[in-house]
RONU-755559 format. One line per 2 residues: number of its first residue (from 1); their letters; for each residue x, y negated, z of N, C-alpha, C, O, CB. Coordinates in steps of 0.001 Angstrom, whole numbers, always signed. Glycine has a CB too. Example, Ala and Ser with C-alpha at 12.3 -4.5 7.8 and 13.67 -1.06 7.14 Angstrom:
<atoms>
1> as> +13190/+5690/+7800/+12300/+4500/+7800/+13200/+3300/+7800/+14236/+3319/+8465/+11308/+4473/+9046; +12850/+2250/+7080/+13670/+1060/+7140/+12900/-30/+7870/+13409/-1138/+8039/+14084/+598/+5725;
</atoms>
This chain:
<atoms>
1> mn> +850/+1175/+0/+0/+0/+0/+891/-1233/+0/+1846/-1321/+773/-964/-1/+1221; +581/-2160/-850/+1268/-3447/-880/+413/-4440/-119/-666/-4814/-579/+1534/-3931/-2348;
3> tq> +884/-4870/+1041/+78/-5768/+1875/+55/-7193/+1350/-672/-8034/+1878/+600/-5765/+3290; +842/-7477/+313/+868/-8823/-261/-50/-8943/-1479/-290/-10043/-1975/+2294/-9197/-650;
5> ge> -559/-7805/-1956/-1375/-7796/-3165/-2742/-8425/-2959/-3212/-8598/-1835/-1541/-6390/-3657; -3369/-8763/-4089/-4696/-9370/-4035/-5682/-8661/-4944/-6809/-9125/-5118/-4616/-10831/-4411;
7> kg> -5275/-7545/-5524/-6111/-6837/-6478/-7130/-5951/-5760/-6782/-5261/-4802/-5247/-5996/-7419; -8348/-5965/-6202/-9380/-5102/-5646/-10054/-5723/-4436/-9537/-6658/-3824/-8792/-3766/-5272;
9> ei> -11207/-5189/-4108/-11954/-5700/-2965/-11680/-4830/-1757/-11651/-3603/-1856/-13465/-5752/-3265; -11476/-5478/-602/-11241/-4759/+639/-12153/-5333/+1712/-12625/-6465/+1607/-9750/-4847/+1067;
11> se> -12390/-4539/+2737/-13271/-4990/+3813/-12579/-6093/+4622/-11359/-6243/+4572/-13667/-3801/+4734; -13359/-6839/+5346/-12810/-7907/+6186/-11912/-7323/+7281/-10900/-7925/+7639/-13950/-8740/+6816;
13> el> -12282/-6146/+7816/-11460/-5509/+8839/-10074/-5157/+8293/-9058/-5371/+8955/-12154/-4250/+9371; -10055/-4614/+7077/-8773/-4270/+6472/-7974/-5530/+6174/-6761/-5560/+6378/-8980/-3453/+5188;
15> re> -8642/-6558/+5697/-7979/-7834/+5428/-7348/-8373/+6721/-6242/-8912/+6712/-8989/-8867/+4836; -8075/-8213/+7823/-7606/-8660/+9139/-6352/-7879/+9554/-5387/-8466/+10044/-8724/-8488/+10202;
17> vi> -6370/-6558/+9357/-5218/-5722/+9687/-4026/-6111/+8822/-2907/-6229/+9323/-5554/-4228/+9500; -4254/-6307/+7548/-3168/-6680/+6635/-2556/-8011/+7059/-1334/-8157/+7080/-3682/-6765/+5179;
19> ry> -3392/-8965/+7391/-2909/-10264/+7853/-2041/-10081/+9105/-979/-10689/+9235/-4101/-11218/+8148; -2514/-9237/+10011/-1765/-8974/+11236/-413/-8316/+10928/+608/-8699/+11498/-2588/-8081/+12180;
21> ln> -410/-7324/+10024/+825/-6640/+9662/+1803/-7571/+8958/+3015/-7464/+9146/+520/-5448/+8778; +1280/-8477/+8152/+2147/-9389/+7411/+2816/-10416/+8303/+4020/-10644/+8189/+1361/-10091/+6345;
23> dg> +2058/-11034/+9186/+2658/-12137/+9941/+2242/-12210/+11407/+2562/-13183/+12090/+2314/-13421/+9285; +1537/-11200/+11896/+1165/-11182/+13299/-43/-12044/+13653/-336/-12254/+14830/+2315/-11615/+14105;
25> tv> -739/-12542/+12638/-1902/-13394/+12877/-3057/-12592/+13455/-3461/-11572/+12896/-2338/-14081/+11584; -3582/-13061/+14578/-4774/-12462/+15187/-5945/-13318/+14730/-6055/-14490/+15091/-4673/-12392/+16784;
27> sg> -6830/-12708/+13921/-7896/-13509/+13313/-9299/-12980/+13596/-10277/-13472/+13034/-7689/-13578/+11830; -9395/-11982/+14465/-10718/-11445/+14763/-10612/-10356/+15812/-9536/-10080/+16342/-11387/-10901/+13493;
29> ay> -11741/-9749/+16099/-11815/-8749/+17164/-10918/-7544/+16875/-10256/-7036/+17780/-13258/-8287/+17351; -10892/-7091/+15635/-10120/-5896/+15296/-8628/-6149/+15452/-7921/-5338/+16049/-10430/-5446/+13867;
31> sr> -8141/-7272/+14919/-6713/-7561/+15045/-6346/-7909/+16489/-5215/-7665/+16908/-6318/-8710/+14108; -7273/-8470/+17248/-7033/-8757/+18662/-6821/-7446/+19422/-5920/-7331/+20253/-8219/-9562/+19274;
33> el> -7677/-6455/+19118/-7552/-5140/+19749/-6218/-4487/+19364/-5542/-3890/+20202/-8738/-4229/+19340; -5861/-4608/+18107/-4593/-4071/+17620/-3417/-4760/+18306/-2466/-4102/+18728/-4491/-4235/+16094;
35> dt> -3483/-6075/+18416/-2409/-6840/+19057/-2279/-6459/+20533/-1167/-6345/+21049/-2669/-8355/+18920; -3383/-6267/+21194/-3361/-5863/+22607/-2657/-4516/+22765/-1863/-4331/+23687/-4801/-5785/+23177;
37> av> -2948/-3589/+21873/-2313/-2266/+21921/-815/-2378/+21647/-11/-1717/+22304/-2970/-1310/+20899; -441/-3206/+20686/+974/-3388/+20348/+1721/-4000/+21523/+2806/-3538/+21876/+1129/-4276/+19094;
39> va> +1155/-5029/+22130/+1782/-5680/+23289/+1927/-4685/+24441/+2952/-4668/+25123/+952/-6912/+23744; +906/-3859/+24656/+955/-2872/+25733/+2079/-1870/+25507/+2805/-1527/+26440/-384/-2142/+25848;
41> vk> +2223/-1404/+24280/+3277/-436/+23969/+4649/-1095/+24111/+5577/-500/+24659/+3094/+135/+22538; +4772/-2335/+23609/+6057/-3034/+23693/+6452/-3325/+25129/+7642/-3354/+25441/+6003/-4329/+22907;
43> sn> +5501/-3539/+25998/+5823/-3879/+27383/+6033/-2641/+28253/+6494/-2756/+29389/+4721/-4735/+27973; +5704/-1475/+27738/+5892/-231/+28469/+7320/+257/+28203/+7641/+717/+27108/+4825/+851/+28046;
45> ee> +8163/+144/+29227/+9591/+465/+29065/+9811/+1908/+28608/+10685/+2171/+27781/+10335/+226/+30379; +9023/+2839/+29141/+9161/+4242/+28752/+8851/+4422/+27262/+9566/+5130/+26553/+8230/+5131/+29603;
47> rr> +7791/+3782/+26803/+7411/+3869/+25382/+8477/+3215/+24502/+8812/+3730/+23435/+6031/+3194/+25141; +9002/+2084/+24956/+10060/+1395/+24192/+11270/+2296/+24045/+11864/+2387/+22971/+10467/+67/+24879;
49> le> +11630/+2964/+25136/+12772/+3857/+25107/+12516/+5027/+24151/+13395/+5406/+23377/+13080/+4373/+26519; +11306/+5596/+24210/+10947/+6676/+23282/+11043/+6199/+21840/+11580/+6902/+20984/+9526/+7193/+23573;
51> ym> +10524/+5006/+21572/+10556/+4469/+20211/+11990/+4244/+19750/+12349/+4589/+18624/+9765/+3159/+20132; +12809/+3660/+20629/+14201/+3412/+20270/+14940/+4716/+20020/+15738/+4814/+19087/+14902/+2614/+21366;
53> tl> +14675/+5722/+20853/+15307/+7022/+20685/+14883/+7645/+19359/+15709/+8189/+18626/+14951/+7953/+21857; +13603/+7562/+19062/+13090/+8082/+17793/+13695/+7332/+16612/+14080/+7945/+15616/+11559/+7983/+17752;
55> am> +13780/+6021/+16717/+14350/+5213/+15640/+15822/+5572/+15425/+16277/+5680/+14286/+14206/+3707/+15956; +16559/+5756/+16514/+17965/+6133/+16398/+18102/+7520/+15775/+18975/+7749/+14938/+18648/+6097/+17775;
57> hd> +17238/+8437/+16186/+17254/+9788/+15613/+16971/+9729/+14113/+17640/+10396/+13324/+16215/+10697/+16320; +15984/+8934/+13727/+15655/+8788/+12302/+16839/+8219/+11521/+17119/+8661/+10406/+14422/+7880/+12124;
59> me> +17526/+7248/+12098/+18696/+6663/+11440/+19796/+7712/+11263/+20438/+7772/+10215/+19229/+5463/+12253; +20009/+8539/+12292/+21017/+9598/+12203/+20654/+10606/+11120/+21516/+11042/+10356/+21169/+10309/+13554;
61> ir> +19388/+10971/+11056/+18931/+11924/+10037/+19156/+11346/+8644/+19651/+12037/+7753/+17432/+12274/+10240; +18790/+10070/+8456/+19001/+9424/+7148/+20480/+9389/+6791/+20844/+9649/+5644/+18429/+7993/+7150;
63> ee> +21338/+9070/+7759/+22777/+9016/+7500/+23314/+10393/+7136/+24108/+10522/+6204/+23523/+8465/+8722; +22888/+11423/+7865/+23313/+12789/+7541/+22856/+13178/+6135/+23614/+13788/+5380/+22757/+13788/+8577;
65> ar> +21633/+12830/+5791/+21108/+13151/+4465/+21883/+12403/+3387/+22181/+12957/+2330/+19610/+12809/+4379; +22207/+11146/+3659/+22975/+10349/+2696/+24356/+10977/+2490/+24807/+11148/+1358/+23112/+8873/+3183;
67> ee> +25021/+11319/+3602/+26342/+11939/+3503/+26278/+13272/+2769/+27153/+13586/+1962/+26938/+12138/+4892; +25244/+14051/+3050/+25076/+15338/+2369/+24853/+15125/+871/+25385/+15864/+43/+23892/+16126/+2979;
69> gi> +24067/+14113/+539/+23828/+13800/-870/+25110/+13389/-1581/+25353/+13790/-2720/+22792/+12694/-995; +25926/+12590/-907/+27204/+12178/-1489/+28094/+13395/-1698/+28717/+13553/-2748/+27912/+11139/-585;
71> ei> +28146/+14252/-684/+28969/+15459/-765/+28523/+16352/-1920/+29349/+16864/-2675/+28909/+16237/+557; +27215/+16532/-2049/+26685/+17361/-3140/+27027/+16724/-4488/+27393/+17417/-5437/+25144/+17543/-3000;
73> gi> +26904/+15401/-4559/+27234/+14698/-5803/+28697/+14860/-6183/+29021/+15069/-7352/+26905/+13224/-5675; +29582/+14764/-5190/+31014/+14942/-5455/+31287/+16361/-5921/+32026/+16576/-6882/+31851/+14622/-4199;
75> ek> +30681/+17341/-5229/+30879/+18744/-5620/+30379/+18993/-7038/+31037/+19677/-7822/+30161/+19684/-4638; +29222/+18442/-7365/+28650/+18639/-8702/+29523/+17964/-9755/+29745/+18513/-10834/+27205/+18084/-8767;
77> gt> +30019/+16757/-9429/+30897/+16058/-10363/+32187/+16820/-10601/+32662/+16916/-11733/+31211/+14670/-9850; +32755/+17364/-9523/+33983/+18152/-9643/+33727/+19404/-10474/+34531/+19775/-11329/+34524/+18535/-8247;
79> en> +32607/+20040/-10209/+32234/+21238/-10955/+32054/+20924/-12440/+32538/+21665/-13295/+30946/+21843/-10381; +31361/+19828/-12746/+31152/+19436/-14144/+32474/+19122/-14834/+32671/+19474/-15997/+30221/+18221/-14224;
81> am> +33389/+18454/-14111/+34696/+18136/-14685/+35472/+19415/-14984/+36126/+19531/-16020/+35502/+17231/-13732; +35391/+20368/-14065/+36106/+21625/-14274/+35540/+22388/-15464/+36298/+22962/-16246/+36039/+22492/-13015;
83> vs> +34240/+22402/-15611/+33628/+23065/-16772/+34083/+22387/-18056/+34391/+23053/-19044/+32080/+23041/-16672; +34124/+21059/-18035/+34589/+20309/-19201/+36050/+20643/-19504/+36418/+20839/-20662/+34423/+18792/-18971;
85> nl> +36871/+20706/-18470/+38285/+21063/-18657/+38425/+22479/-19208/+39255/+22736/-20080/+39051/+20939/-17328; +37607/+23394/-18691/+37635/+24763/-19200/+37304/+24811/-20688/+37983/+25481/-21466/+36656/+25637/-18419;
87> rt> +36274/+24106/-21064/+35882/+24089/-22481/+37011/+23525/-23354/+37298/+24044/-24432/+34592/+23254/-22675; +37634/+22468/-22872/+38721/+21851/-23634/+39893/+22811/-23782/+40427/+22972/-24880/+39184/+20554/-22957;
89> vm> +40300/+23453/-22686/+41409/+24406/-22734/+41057/+25582/-23645/+41889/+26035/-24431/+41756/+24911/-21313; +39828/+26069/-23537/+39414/+27191/-24382/+39455/+26802/-25857/+39895/+27586/-26697/+38000/+27663/-23997;
91> ek> +39002/+25604/-26166/+38957/+25153/-27555/+40356/+24839/-28091/+40726/+25314/-29165/+38062/+23921/-27679; +41120/+24057/-27366/+42424/+23584/-27859/+43477/+24690/-27864/+44311/+24765/-28766/+42914/+22419/-27004;
93> mk> +43425/+25543/-26850/+44463/+26558/-26742/+43983/+27938/-27187/+44725/+28920/-27154/+44962/+26627/-25322; +42722/+27977/-27601/+42128/+29237/-28072/+42209/+30331/-26992/+42469/+31497/-27290/+42841/+29713/-29362;
95> fs> +41979/+29926/-25729/+41992/+30860/-24606/+40593/+31409/-24381/+39595/+30764/-24704/+42519/+30174/-23324; +40538/+32596/-23829/+39264/+33130/-23353/+38895/+32372/-22077/+39721/+31663/-21502/+39347/+34688/-23094;
97> ae> +37657/+32529/-21649/+37225/+31862/-20416/+38081/+32323/-19235/+38491/+31502/-18414/+35727/+32146/-20138; +38350/+33609/-19142/+39137/+34143/-18027/+40557/+33586/-18024/+41080/+33208/-16976/+39180/+35670/-18092;
99> ta> +41171/+33537/-19193/+42538/+33013/-19297/+42563/+31524/-18974/+43481/+31044/-18309/+43112/+33262/-20708; +41557/+30796/-19445/+41481/+29355/-19161/+41309/+29116/-17662/+41901/+28187/-17113/+40311/+28704/-19944;
101> md> +40507/+29944/-17000/+40318/+29789/-15546/+41618/+30074/-14805/+41952/+29373/-13850/+39198/+30731/-15035; +42349/+31085/-15232/+43646/+31375/-14618/+44614/+30227/-14879/+45349/+29812/-13982/+44225/+32703/-15159;
103> fl> +44614/+29721/-16098/+45483/+28605/-16484/+45207/+27372/-15618/+46137/+26658/-15243/+45285/+28261/-17974; +43939/+27120/-15301/+43552/+25957/-14489/+43532/+26265/-12989/+43065/+25458/-12186/+42181/+25459/-14922;
105> ni> +44047/+27446/-12626/+44159/+27849/-11214/+42825/+27856/-10474/+42753/+27473/-9306/+45112/+26927/-10500; +41776/+28294/-11156/+40479/+28440/-10496/+40536/+29712/-9669/+40835/+30780/-10203/+39292/+28482/-11535;
107> pa> +40251/+29618/-8357/+40308/+30813/-7503/+39409/+31931/-8043/+38344/+31682/-8606/+39894/+30457/-6064; +39868/+33148/-7853/+39153/+34322/-8370/+37713/+34370/-7872/+36816/+34765/-8616/+39880/+35605/-7969;
109> ed> +37478/+33967/-6606/+36115/+34028/-6072/+35192/+32991/-6708/+33971/+33128/-6624/+36140/+33832/-4569; +35756/+31941/-7351/+34934/+30918/-8004/+34717/+31202/-9491/+33848/+30597/-10120/+35579/+29553/-7837;
111> qp> +35495/+32110/-10046/+35440/+32351/-11484/+34082/+32842/-11989/+33653/+32413/-13060/+36485/+33344/-11853; +33388/+33726/-11261/+32061/+34141/-11761/+31092/+32949/-11893/+30310/+32886/-12841/+31452/+35202/-10818;
113> ry> +31150/+32016/-10944/+30264/+30845/-11013/+30594/+30005/-12250/+29693/+29552/-12956/+30393/+29981/-9724; +31892/+29800/-12508/+32272/+29007/-13672/+31954/+29742/-14973/+31586/+29115/-15967/+33759/+28664/-13613;
115> af> +32094/+31059/-14970/+31719/+31841/-16166/+30236/+31651/-16456/+29836/+31491/-17609/+32044/+33359/-15972; +29427/+31670/-15406/+27983/+31443/-15550/+27718/+30032/-16097/+26913/+29854/-17011/+27260/+31639/-14184;
117> ll> +28402/+29038/-15528/+28185/+27649/-15945/+28607/+27434/-17396/+27983/+26660/-18122/+28956/+26692/-15028; +29661/+28116/-17810/+30091/+28002/-19206/+29044/+28532/-20167/+28850/+27977/-21248/+31397/+28744/-19417;
119> ke> +28374/+29594/-19782/+27343/+30185/-20636/+26045/+29368/-20602/+25260/+29386/-21550/+27064/+31629/-20200; +25836/+28652/-19489/+24596/+27900/-19288/+24446/+26731/-20257/+23345/+26437/-20721/+24534/+27387/-17871;
121> e> +25541/+26080/-20553/+25442/+24855/-21385/+25622/+25112/-22839/+25563/+24182/-23643/+26451/+23850/-20959;
</atoms>
């Protein structure tokens, strides 16, 4: 939902909530009730601590996911480069896939994966 949009018809209650979410304006009974609940939660130290702990946990999860994504991207890039190098060595030196993998010092345990990748493309 875009709270800044103006397209379509919405109820006055929803308009009131959107106004409150956008800038904290209390403009009626519904937003007053919402504001009272927000103030109560913010003033409750235990709830604040729970929220902060949850927010910190969410940040850690996002950071771990970002790092994992970077790691996967690096691994995939390295793998793609190696496949490209294998193809070049096979073409230029007229080597078989196995000989090219040995020539490029690809560990024996990784060779089946690269053989598969060579056939895939």
